[in-house]
N, C-alpha and C positions, 0 to 999 in steps of 0.2 A: 485348877484342881477342881472347881466346881462343875465344870464340864466333863470330867473324867479324863481329861488328856494327860495330865500330870499327877501321878498318884502320890498320896501322902508318903512321906518317908517311912512310916511305921508299916505300910503295906508291904513295902519291899522285903520285909523279914520272911515273907512266904516264899519268895524267890531263893532266898538264901537257904532256907530249910529244904525246899524242893531240890536244890543242887546237892545237898548232903544225902537226901533220900535217892536220887538218881545214882550217886556213887554207891551207895548200899545196895541198891538193885543190881548194878553191874557186878559187883562182887558175888552176890548171891546167884545170878545167872551164870557167872563163871563157874562156881561150884556146882550147879546143877548140870552145866554143860560137861563138865569133867565126869560126873557120875553117869550121865547118859552115854557119853562117848566110850567109857570103860564097859558098861554093862550091856549095851545095845549094839553098838557099832560092830562088835566082832560077830554078833549072831545075824545081823541083817545086812551088813555092808552099808549101812546108812551114813549120811554126813550130818553132822551136828556142828553148828557154828554159831558165834555171837557176832552181832552187827549193831552198831549205834547209828542212829539216824535221826534226822528231824522229821516231822510229820509228812505224810503223803496223802494222796487222795482217798486211801482206805480209812485213815484216821478221821478224815473230814467227813466221811459218810457213816462210820460206825459210832463214833462219840455222840452224836445227837440222840442214838438209841438208848444212851445212859440217862437221858432225861434233861440234858441242858446243852447250851451252845459253847462250844470251845472258842477260846480267844488265843489264837496261836502267836499273835503279836506280843501279848503279855508274857507268855512262857511257852516253850516248845521244845521237847525232848522225847524221844522214844528209844526204847532198847528193845532187842528181841533176840530170841534164840531160834535159829533156822532149824526145822525138824525135817530133814531131806531123807526120806526112805521112798524113792521112786517118784516122789512129787515134792515141790518146794513149798512146804507148809512153814508157819511161824507162830510162836507164842510172842505176843508184843505187849508191852507195858509202856503206855503213853502218859506223859505228863504235859499239862497244858493249862493256861489261864481258863477261868470259867466266866461266862457271861459276855455280853456285848461290850462291856468296858471293865477293865481290871479294878477289882474291889478288894485285892489281898487274898484272893482264893485261887488255888490251884487244884485242878482235879487230876486223878490218875485213873486210867482205865485200862483193864486188862482184857485182852481178847485174843482169839485164835483167828489166823488167816488160813484157811484151808483151800488149796488150789481147786477151782471149780465149784466154790460154794461161797455164799454170803459170809463175811466176816462174822463171827460169833462172839458176843460178850459172854464172858465167864461169869457164872452165877456168883454173886456177891463181889463182883469184879470192879467196884468203883471205891475209891478213896478220896478224901478231901484234906488238903493242906490249907491251914489258915494263918493269917498274919499274927493272931494273938496267942497261939500256942507255942510254948518253948520247944526247942528241938528234941530235947530228952524224952518229952511226952509224945511228940509225933513219931519219933523213932520206935518207942515202944509199941504203939498202935499199929505203925506201919510194917514192922517186922512180922508180926503175927498175920496181918492181912496178906503180905507178900508170900509167906510160905503157903497160906491157905490157897491163894488164887494160882500159884504155880502147881500145886498138887492137883487142883481142880482143872486146871487147863491141860495139863499132861494126860489126866484121865480122860478128858473129853476128846483130846487129840487121838488117844490110843483106840477109842471107840470108833473112830472114823477109818481105822486101817482095815 
């Protein structure tokens, strides 16, 4: 435990809370996807879909721009909505451990991946889950944050069209 290889049991609460927030994110993105498909697909012929994936090279490149080093071994999940109107863009919410060693902190970063451009962090698009916070409190903070970054991300994406 002293060398950071085996985390104390209480730090693992962050992973459990993150799992619940990943599930909440998936449900929210499905709702957004349904709204987008209904409102925009008929006008544009666009393709909107949801994908679940673990990190890729894009996450590894954009997350340090949020100001810290990701630890994909401690926690690693990303959800995205594909926004395909003539090009394969995506709104991505990435969950990952924070720091070179796991300390019971999980970061969440929201960003846009626009074809032909650098991945773009969404303003205010970082969130932190910690082992000491109970799930109800984290959910309350997270729900407001998630709604805010989805709206900001879709607005930023719309401006690139």
